[in-house]
C-alpha positions in Angstrom: 0.1 -6.2 -5.6 2.3 -5.8 -8.6 1.8 -7.5 -11.7 4.0 -7.9 -14.8 2.0 -7.8 -18.0 2.3 -7.7 -21.8 0.6 -5.3 -23.8 -0.1 -1.6 -24.9 0.0 0.6 -22.1 -2.3 3.2 -23.6 -4.9 0.2 -23.5 -5.0 0.2 -20.0 -8.0 0.1 -17.7 -6.3 1.7 -14.9 -7.0 4.9 -13.1 -3.6 6.2 -14.0 -0.7 5.9 -15.7 2.8 6.9 -14.9 5.9 7.2 -17.3 9.5 8.8 -17.2 10.3 12.1 -18.4 12.9 14.5 -18.1 12.7 18.4 -17.1 11.1 20.2 -20.1 10.8 16.7 -22.2 9.8 17.2 -25.6 7.9 14.1 -25.3 9.2 13.1 -29.0 10.3 9.4 -28.2 8.8 6.2 -27.1 5.9 6.2 -24.5 6.1 10.1 -24.0 5.4 10.6 -27.8 2.6 8.3 -27.8 1.2 10.1 -24.9 1.4 13.2 -26.2 0.0 12.2 -29.4 -3.2 10.9 -27.5 -3.2 13.8 -25.1 -1.6 17.0 -26.7 -2.6 19.2 -23.6 -0.8 17.0 -21.4 2.6 18.2 -23.1 1.7 21.9 -23.2 0.7 21.9 -19.3 3.9 19.8 -18.7 5.9 22.6 -20.2 3.8 25.3 -18.3 4.2 23.4 -15.0 8.2 23.0 -15.5 8.5 26.9 -16.3 6.4 27.7 -13.2 7.6 25.1 -10.5 11.5 24.7 -11.8 11.2 20.8 -10.9 14.1 18.8 -10.1 15.1 15.2 -11.1 13.2 12.9 -8.7 9.9 15.3 -8.8 6.5 14.1 -10.2 3.4 15.6 -11.9 0.1 14.5 -12.2 -1.7 15.5 -15.2 -5.8 15.1 -15.5 -7.4 15.3 -18.8 -10.9 14.7 -19.9 -12.9 11.7 -19.1 -10.8 11.3 -16.0 -7.8 10.5 -17.5 -4.5 10.6 -15.0 -1.0 10.4 -16.2 1.7 10.6 -13.9 5.0 12.3 -15.0 7.9 11.2 -13.2 11.3 13.4 -13.8 13.6 10.2 -14.1 16.3 12.4 -16.2 18.1 15.6 -16.2 16.9 18.1 -18.8 18.8 19.0 -21.6 22.0 21.4 -21.2 21.5 23.7 -23.8 25.0 23.4 -24.9 24.7 19.4 -25.3 22.0 18.0 -27.2 22.5 14.7 -26.2 19.8 13.0 -24.4 20.2 13.2 -20.4 20.2 9.9 -19.1 18.3 8.6 -16.0 20.4 7.4 -12.5 19.1 4.9 -10.0 19.0 7.6 -7.4 16.6 9.7 -9.4 14.2 6.8 -10.3 14.6 6.2 -6.6 13.4 9.5 -5.7 10.8 9.8 -8.4 9.1 6.5 -7.1 8.7 8.0 -3.6 7.4 11.1 -5.2 5.0 8.7 -7.3 3.7 7.0 -3.9 3.2 10.2 -2.4 1.0 11.4 -5.6 -0.9 8.0 -5.3 -1.8 8.1 -1.9 -2.7 12.0 -1.9 -4.9 11.5 -5.0 -6.2 8.0 -3.7 -5.2 6.6 -6.8 -7.0 3.1 -7.2 -4.7 1.5 -9.8 -1.6 2.1 -11.8 0.0 1.4 -14.8 3.7 1.8 -15.8 6.5 1.0 -18.2 9.8 -0.7 -17.6 10.6 2.8 -16.1 14.0 4.6 -17.4 15.0 1.7 -19.5 14.5 2.9 -22.8 15.8 6.5 -23.4 16.9 6.7 -19.8 19.5 4.0 -20.3 19.1 2.0 -17.1 19.3 -1.7 -16.9 15.7 -3.6 -16.2 17.6 -5.8 -13.6 18.6 -2.3 -11.7 15.3 -0.8 -11.9 13.0 -3.5 -10.9 14.0 -4.0 -7.2 13.5 -0.3 -6.8 9.6 -0.6 -8.3 9.1 -3.7 -6.4 10.2 -2.0 -2.9 8.4 1.4 -3.3 5.1 -0.1 -5.3 5.1 -3.5 -3.9 3.8 -2.2 -0.5 0.7 -0.5 -2.1 -2.6 -1.6 -1.5 -3.7 -1.3 -5.1 -3.1 -3.2 -8.5 0.1 -2.0 -10.0 0.6 -3.5 -13.5 4.1 -2.9 -15.3 4.3 -3.2 -18.8 7.3 -5.4 -19.2 6.9 -6.1 -22.9 5.0 -3.7 -25.6 2.3 -5.3 -27.9 0.9 -2.6 -29.8 -3.1 -2.9 -30.0 -3.0 -5.6 -27.6 -5.0 -5.4 -24.0 -3.0 -6.7 -21.3 -4.6 -9.0 -18.6 -5.1 -6.7 -15.7 -6.6 -8.9 -12.9 -8.6 -6.8 -10.7 -8.2 -3.6 -12.6 
């Protein structure tokens, strides 16, 4: 079941948080920055994983931290070209592939609840009305509660039924 909620995703009681990044993302903006600040080891481990595995847009990587924290990094954007310092934007195709990869991670790891933001609509540059049907299609079929944080309210815990 998917729930659209308002609040601070960092206060989520879910087993995992998913968010969109690009390959070798510096994690210096938005939710990625907040996660980087809260879990600095994740950022370091993500760069090591990127260097070792050479991910493609549409891949997903699960990071596990202390106290059972799980962050799923969804590659929704291209990496930066060394000659172009503009941010790579997300595409609906890449988001679609990343959501497929997310479902595989959820099933393989037996994740029992998930929180995610309005994926790829901030820095990724996509329109929510285009992304929402993809989320609904892939995650609406899951037999776990999925909380989509549609509006950010700092330091406000969202109502997460069944979490």
